[in-house]
C-alpha positions as CSV (number, residue, x, y, z in Angstrom):
1,M,9.7,-67.3,53.8
2,K,6.9,-66.7,56.6
3,K,4.1,-66.8,53.4
4,I,6.0,-70.8,52.6
5,I,6.2,-71.8,56.4
6,L,2.4,-71.0,56.7
7,I,1.5,-72.7,53.5
8,I,3.5,-75.7,54.6
9,H,1.5,-75.9,58.5
10,F,-2.0,-75.5,56.6
11,H,-1.4,-78.5,54.4
12,Y,0.2,-80.6,57.0
13,I,-3.2,-79.1,59.0
14,I,-5.5,-81.0,55.8
15,K,-3.4,-83.2,56.1
16,L,-4.1,-85.0,59.1
17,L,-8.0,-84.0,58.7
18,I,-7.3,-86.5,55.5
19,L,-5.8,-89.4,57.7
20,D,-7.8,-89.0,60.8
21,A,-11.1,-89.7,58.7
22,L,-9.7,-92.3,57.1
23,N,-8.8,-94.4,60.2
24,F,-11.7,-93.2,61.4
25,I,-13.6,-95.2,58.6
26,L,-11.2,-98.0,58.3
27,M,-11.6,-98.6,62.4
28,K,-15.6,-99.2,61.4
29,L,-15.1,-101.1,58.4
30,F,-12.9,-103.8,61.0
31,L,-14.9,-103.6,63.2
32,K,-18.3,-104.2,61.2
33,F,-16.6,-107.0,60.0
34,Q,-15.6,-108.8,62.4
35,N,-19.3,-108.4,63.9
36,I,-18.5,-106.4,67.4
37,K,-21.3,-104.9,68.1
38,N,-20.4,-103.1,71.2
39,S,-21.5,-99.3,70.8
40,F,-19.5,-98.2,73.4
41,I,-16.5,-99.0,72.3
42,I,-17.8,-97.5,68.6
43,N,-18.8,-94.3,70.9
44,I,-15.3,-93.9,72.5
45,I,-13.5,-94.0,69.0
46,E,-15.8,-92.0,67.2
47,N,-16.2,-89.3,70.2
48,K,-12.4,-88.7,70.5
49,F,-12.9,-88.3,66.6
50,I,-15.1,-85.8,66.6
51,M,-13.4,-83.9,69.5
52,K,-10.1,-84.4,67.2
53,K,-11.9,-82.9,64.5
54,A,-13.1,-80.3,66.3
55,K,-9.8,-79.1,67.8
56,V,-7.7,-79.3,64.9
57,F,-11.0,-77.8,62.8
58,N,-10.9,-74.4,66.0
59,F,-7.2,-74.5,65.3
60,S,-7.4,-74.7,61.4
61,S,-9.9,-71.7,61.7
62,Y,-7.8,-69.4,62.9
63,V,-4.9,-70.4,60.3
64,V,-7.0,-69.4,57.6
65,L,-8.3,-66.6,58.5
66,F,-4.5,-65.4,60.0
67,L,-3.3,-66.5,56.0
68,L,-6.5,-64.8,54.8
69,A,-5.8,-61.3,56.1
70,F,-1.6,-61.6,55.3
71,I,-2.4,-62.5,51.9
72,L,-4.5,-59.2,51.5
73,N,-2.3,-57.2,53.2
74,S,0.7,-58.1,50.8
75,C,-1.3,-57.6,48.1
76,K,-2.1,-54.2,49.1
77,K,1.3,-53.9,49.4
78,D,2.2,-54.8,45.9
79,L,-0.2,-52.4,44.6
80,K,1.7,-50.7,41.9
81,K,1.5,-46.9,42.8
82,D,-0.3,-44.5,40.8
83,T,1.6,-43.0,38.4
84,D,-0.2,-41.6,35.8
85,T,-0.2,-38.2,34.4
86,K,-2.7,-38.1,31.9
87,T,-5.8,-37.1,33.5
88,A,-3.1,-34.5,34.9
89,E,-1.9,-33.8,31.4
90,D,-5.6,-33.1,30.1
91,L,-6.7,-30.8,32.8
92,V,-3.9,-28.3,32.0
93,W,-4.5,-28.7,28.4
94,A,-8.3,-27.7,28.9
95,V,-7.1,-24.9,31.0
96,T,-4.4,-23.3,28.0
97,A,-7.5,-23.9,25.4
98,Y,-10.3,-22.5,27.1
99,T,-7.6,-19.8,28.5
100,D,-6.6,-18.8,25.3
101,V,-10.1,-18.5,23.6
102,F,-10.3,-15.0,25.7
103,N,-6.8,-14.2,25.1
104,Q,-8.3,-14.2,21.4
105,L,-10.7,-12.1,22.2
106,D,-8.9,-10.0,23.6
107,L,-6.5,-9.2,21.5
108,I,-8.9,-8.4,18.7
109,L,-11.8,-7.1,20.4
110,K,-9.5,-4.1,22.4
111,D,-9.2,-2.7,18.8
112,S,-11.8,0.4,19.0
113,S,-11.4,0.7,15.7
114,I,-12.5,-2.7,15.5
115,V,-15.2,-2.5,17.9
116,Y,-16.3,1.0,16.0
117,A,-16.1,0.6,13.2
118,N,-17.7,1.6,10.2
119,S,-16.9,-1.2,7.6
120,I,-14.2,-4.4,8.5
121,D,-10.7,-4.6,6.7
122,N,-8.7,-7.1,6.9
123,V,-5.7,-5.9,7.1
124,F,-1.9,-7.8,7.3
125,R,-2.4,-6.8,11.4
126,Y,-4.4,-10.0,12.3
127,G,-2.3,-12.7,10.3
128,C,-4.3,-15.1,8.6
129,I,-8.0,-14.4,10.7
130,S,-10.5,-13.0,8.8
131,L,-12.9,-11.4,10.7
132,S,-17.3,-10.0,10.1
133,M,-19.2,-8.2,11.5
134,S,-23.4,-8.0,12.2
135,E,-23.6,-4.4,12.8
136,F,-21.6,-0.8,12.7
137,N,-21.6,1.9,15.2
138,S,-24.0,-0.1,17.6
139,F,-24.1,-2.7,20.4
140,P,-25.6,-5.8,20.3
141,K,-23.1,-7.0,17.4
142,I,-21.5,-10.1,16.4
143,I,-18.4,-10.9,15.4
144,T,-17.2,-13.7,13.5
145,L,-12.8,-15.1,13.8
146,D,-12.9,-16.7,10.9
147,F,-9.2,-18.7,10.8
148,G,-9.6,-20.5,7.6
149,G,-10.0,-24.3,7.2
150,N,-6.8,-24.7,7.0
151,N,-4.1,-24.5,9.7
152,C,-3.7,-20.5,10.5
153,L,0.1,-20.5,12.5
154,G,0.0,-17.5,15.7
155,K,2.3,-15.8,17.5
156,D,2.5,-17.9,20.4
157,S,3.5,-20.9,17.6
158,R,0.3,-22.6,18.5
159,T,-2.4,-23.7,15.0
160,R,-5.7,-22.7,14.7
161,R,-8.3,-23.4,12.8
162,G,-12.7,-23.1,12.1
163,K,-14.1,-20.5,13.7
164,I,-15.4,-18.3,16.9
165,I,-18.7,-16.6,17.1
166,V,-18.7,-14.0,19.8
167,Q,-21.9,-12.1,20.6
168,F,-21.0,-8.9,23.1
169,S,-23.5,-6.3,24.2
170,G,-20.3,-3.6,24.6
171,P,-16.9,-3.8,24.9
172,L,-14.7,-6.1,26.2
173,Y,-12.9,-3.9,29.0
174,K,-16.3,-1.8,29.9
175,E,-18.3,-2.8,33.2
176,N,-21.3,-4.7,32.3
177,T,-20.6,-6.3,28.9
178,F,-21.7,-9.5,28.5
179,V,-20.4,-12.0,25.7
180,K,-21.0,-15.1,24.5
181,V,-19.1,-17.2,22.2
182,S,-19.9,-20.3,20.0
183,F,-17.4,-22.1,17.9
184,I,-18.0,-23.8,14.3
185,N,-15.0,-26.7,14.0
186,Y,-12.9,-24.8,15.8
187,Y,-9.1,-26.4,16.7
188,I,-6.2,-25.1,18.3
189,S,-3.3,-27.4,17.9
190,D,-5.4,-30.2,16.0
191,T,-7.5,-30.3,19.1
192,K,-11.2,-29.6,18.8
193,I,-12.4,-27.2,21.6
194,D,-16.4,-26.8,21.7
195,G,-19.4,-25.9,24.8
196,K,-21.4,-23.0,25.8
197,F,-18.6,-20.0,26.6
198,T,-19.7,-17.1,28.4
199,I,-17.8,-13.6,30.0
200,E,-19.5,-11.1,32.5
201,A,-17.0,-8.0,32.8
202,Q,-17.3,-6.4,36.0
203,K,-15.8,-3.2,37.1
204,G,-13.2,-3.7,40.0
205,I,-11.0,-1.4,42.1
206,E,-10.7,1.9,40.6
207,L,-6.4,2.4,40.2
208,D,-4.1,5.5,39.8
209,N,-4.9,7.5,36.5
210,N,-8.7,6.8,36.8
211,Y,-8.2,3.4,35.5
212,S,-10.3,0.7,37.0
213,Q,-9.0,-3.1,37.6
214,I,-11.6,-5.0,35.3
215,V,-12.7,-7.8,37.1
216,Y,-14.4,-10.9,34.5
217,L,-16.1,-13.7,35.2
218,I,-16.1,-16.9,32.7
219,K,-18.1,-19.7,32.6
220,V,-17.4,-23.0,30.5
221,Q,-19.9,-25.3,30.3
222,D,-20.2,-28.3,28.6
223,G,-16.7,-28.0,27.2
224,H,-15.9,-30.7,24.9
225,I,-12.5,-31.3,23.8
226,E,-10.7,-34.2,21.0
227,G,-7.9,-34.7,19.8
228,N,-5.8,-37.8,18.4
229,K,-5.6,-39.2,22.2
230,G,-9.1,-39.1,22.9
231,E,-12.4,-36.7,24.1
232,S,-12.3,-35.4,27.2
233,F,-15.1,-32.8,29.0
234,F,-14.5,-30.0,31.3
235,S,-16.8,-27.3,33.4
236,A,-15.4,-24.5,35.1
237,N,-15.9,-20.9,37.1
238,F,-12.8,-18.7,36.1
239,T,-12.5,-15.1,37.4
240,R,-10.3,-13.0,35.2
241,E,-8.3,-10.0,37.0
242,W,-6.8,-7.7,34.3
243,N,-4.1,-6.4,37.0
244,E,-1.9,-3.8,35.2
245,G,-1.2,-2.4,31.5
246,M,-5.0,-1.0,31.5
247,E,-2.9,2.7,30.1
248,T,-1.6,1.6,27.5
249,Q,-3.5,1.2,24.6
250,W,-4.0,-1.1,21.6
251,P,-1.5,-2.6,19.9
252,N,1.0,-2.0,23.2
253,L,-0.6,-5.4,25.2
254,N,2.7,-6.8,26.3
255,D,2.3,-5.2,29.4
256,D,-1.8,-6.9,30.2
257,L,-1.2,-8.7,33.0
258,F,-3.7,-11.2,34.4
259,S,-4.8,-13.6,36.8
260,I,-7.1,-15.8,36.6
261,T,-8.6,-17.7,39.4
262,G,-11.7,-20.3,39.9
263,S,-12.8,-24.4,40.2
264,G,-14.4,-26.9,38.1
265,K,-14.3,-30.3,36.7
266,G,-13.6,-32.8,34.2
267,I,-13.7,-36.0,32.9
268,S,-10.3,-37.3,30.9
269,A,-9.8,-38.8,27.7
270,N,-8.9,-42.1,30.2
271,K,-12.3,-42.3,31.8
272,E,-11.6,-40.7,35.3
273,D,-13.2,-37.9,37.1
274,Y,-11.5,-34.6,38.6
275,E,-12.5,-31.6,40.0
276,F,-9.6,-29.3,40.2
277,T,-9.5,-25.9,41.9
278,I,-6.6,-22.9,41.5
279,T,-4.8,-22.8,44.8
280,I,-2.4,-19.9,43.9
281,P,-4.1,-17.5,40.9
282,L,-2.4,-18.2,37.8
283,S,0.0,-15.7,36.0
284,F,-0.4,-14.8,32.2
285,Q,0.8,-11.7,30.0
286,H,0.7,-11.4,26.3
287,N,4.5,-11.4,26.2
288,C,5.1,-15.0,27.2
289,N,2.7,-18.1,25.2
290,W,2.0,-20.3,28.6
291,I,0.5,-19.8,31.9
292,S,4.1,-18.5,34.0
293,K,3.0,-19.0,37.5
294,G,0.4,-20.3,39.4
295,N,-0.7,-23.9,41.6
296,I,-3.8,-26.2,40.5
297,D,-4.8,-28.9,43.3
298,A,-7.1,-32.2,41.8
299,K,-9.1,-34.4,43.0
300,V,-9.3,-37.7,40.8
301,Y,-12.3,-40.8,42.2
302,A,-10.3,-43.6,43.7
303,K,-6.9,-41.7,43.5
304,E,-4.2,-40.3,44.9
305,N,-4.2,-36.1,44.7
306,R,-2.8,-34.7,41.8
307,K,-0.4,-30.9,42.1
308,I,0.3,-28.6,39.2
309,D,2.6,-25.9,40.2
310,Y,3.6,-23.7,37.0
311,G,6.8,-22.1,38.7
312,S,7.5,-18.7,38.6
313,G,8.7,-18.2,34.5
314,C,8.0,-17.9,31.2
315,D,8.5,-21.3,29.6
316,N,6.7,-24.7,28.9
317,E,7.3,-26.8,32.5
318,A,5.2,-27.0,35.4
319,K,5.6,-29.9,38.0
320,L,3.4,-32.3,38.9
321,T,3.1,-33.8,42.3
322,I,1.2,-37.3,42.8
323,G,1.8,-37.9,46.5
324,N,5.5,-38.1,47.6
325,E,6.2,-37.6,43.6
326,S,6.7,-35.4,41.4
327,S,7.7,-35.4,38.0
328,D,8.1,-32.5,35.1
329,L,5.4,-31.7,32.6
330,T,5.5,-30.0,29.4
331,L,2.9,-27.3,28.4
332,K,1.2,-27.4,25.3
């Protein structure tokens, strides 16, 4: 209603200006036609019009400015709420996919019979993964994890294909071991993963029974993720601590508990730049297919911040909060 009233007033002012102008022109024509050359009268008429025009213009200027401010404010209020979840989904999947790379190495390279093997025997325990090794009984060495050209279904119900090439200086659980990972047409859940991936093992806190808490520094550079919904980019620095389960030997890995901290940045499939920080350590165990605990805060350029809460249980659900609004995220 306020908008309608203001617009009516505005049109009324314009109408007054036009009418005054017409009256002035008609008066001038009339005086000229009558050959009245009394400049005094004309001056009075002109001055009256100019003064009136100035007053009306001054008033109308304030009205126009007020209208513009009102309209801009109304447009601001009418903007749609920021409810886009795509960037958060891409971020969560990137963290999952690159965390899974370490998990695959962890499952196999903790097997001392492989690390110190004289030969490789691809027995059934690795399912559809084929292993090859460049050197035996010595380091550095290269191990290739070949998931084949067709999708290989893992115990976590995710499919994988392609190759992960692992070049490492020593056993994965030993201090100062450096691991360089590369990918050859590697896919997880039909999403192609690429980029520079390195792991550095550092000695952590001495625990009971002479076991050490191993800390891994993980770096992802120029990460590239490509799926049927587009491509995204990802870089991060993670610290992964092996908190529990060091005393049990392979293949009893279900009691291994890891916590992950760190930060990074990326570009989502819808071309949005973001930065993220793990504010509450992410918790992962081999007996759970998903990250089960932890929080991630993400800053998205020109949008509201995102908060991802993984909850406190082993399930594929997380909570996404944008501003004051929350919704559920389904983990892949």
